[in-house]
C-alpha positions as CSV (number, residue, x, y, z in Angstrom):
1,X,42.5,-6.6,18.7
2,X,45.1,-7.2,15.9
3,X,48.2,-5.1,15.4
4,X,46.9,-2.8,12.6
5,X,43.7,-2.1,14.5
6,X,45.6,-1.3,17.7
7,X,48.0,1.0,15.8
8,X,45.2,2.8,14.0
9,X,43.2,3.2,17.2
10,X,46.1,5.1,18.8
11,X,47.3,7.0,15.7
12,X,44.4,7.8,13.5
13,X,41.7,8.9,15.9
14,X,42.3,12.5,14.9
15,X,41.1,11.7,11.4
16,X,37.7,10.5,12.6
17,X,36.8,6.9,12.4
18,X,34.0,4.5,11.8
19,X,34.3,0.8,12.7
20,X,32.6,-2.2,11.2
21,X,33.0,-5.8,12.1
22,X,35.9,-6.4,9.8
23,X,37.0,-2.9,8.7
24,X,38.1,0.4,10.0
25,X,37.3,3.6,8.0
26,X,38.8,7.1,8.5
27,X,39.8,10.2,6.6
28,X,43.1,9.4,4.8
29,X,46.2,10.5,6.8
30,X,48.0,11.1,3.4
31,X,45.9,13.9,2.1
32,X,43.2,16.4,3.1
33,X,39.6,15.2,2.8
34,X,36.2,15.7,4.4
35,X,34.7,12.3,3.7
36,X,36.5,9.1,4.8
37,X,38.0,7.1,1.9
38,X,40.7,5.3,3.9
39,X,39.8,1.7,4.7
40,X,41.6,-1.0,6.7
41,X,40.6,-4.6,6.5
42,X,41.2,-5.9,10.1
43,X,41.6,-9.5,9.2
44,X,44.2,-9.1,6.5
45,X,45.8,-6.0,8.1
46,X,45.9,-4.2,4.7
47,X,44.8,-0.6,4.0
48,X,43.7,1.3,0.9
49,X,42.7,4.9,0.2
50,X,40.2,4.9,-2.5
51,X,40.9,8.6,-3.2
52,X,44.7,8.8,-3.5
53,X,45.4,5.1,-4.2
54,X,47.8,4.5,-1.3
55,X,47.7,0.9,-0.2
56,X,49.8,-1.6,1.8
57,X,50.2,-3.3,5.1
58,X,51.0,-2.3,8.6
59,X,54.7,-1.7,7.9
60,X,54.0,0.6,4.9
61,X,51.4,2.5,7.0
62,X,54.0,3.1,9.8
63,X,56.6,4.3,7.2
64,X,54.1,6.8,5.8
65,X,52.7,8.1,9.1
66,X,55.9,8.2,11.2
67,X,58.4,9.0,8.4
68,X,60.8,6.2,9.4
69,X,62.6,3.7,7.4
70,X,61.0,0.5,6.2
71,X,63.4,-1.5,8.4
72,X,62.4,0.4,11.5
73,X,58.7,0.1,10.6
74,X,59.0,-3.7,10.2
75,X,60.6,-3.9,13.7
76,X,57.8,-1.8,15.1
77,X,55.2,-3.9,13.3
78,X,56.7,-7.1,14.6
79,X,56.6,-5.7,18.1
80,X,53.0,-4.6,17.8
81,X,52.0,-8.1,16.5
82,X,53.7,-9.6,19.5
83,X,51.7,-7.6,22.0
């Protein structure tokens, strides 16, 4: 399991999820919605919400969800990738 998939599994399960072979889909953590529009490509580790337009990588996702600085998020992302 790669770092972004691991992070999402432990932090986004409350949003509902669907998994495919190379993607992870859930309701967006950045806005209220009933139908999942938030998609993560497992191989590249990038995410995009097709409803609100948020996109980025693991560090940007951690910044948004945990409300921490980019520097702290990068450190956490590096740690997650190492485990």
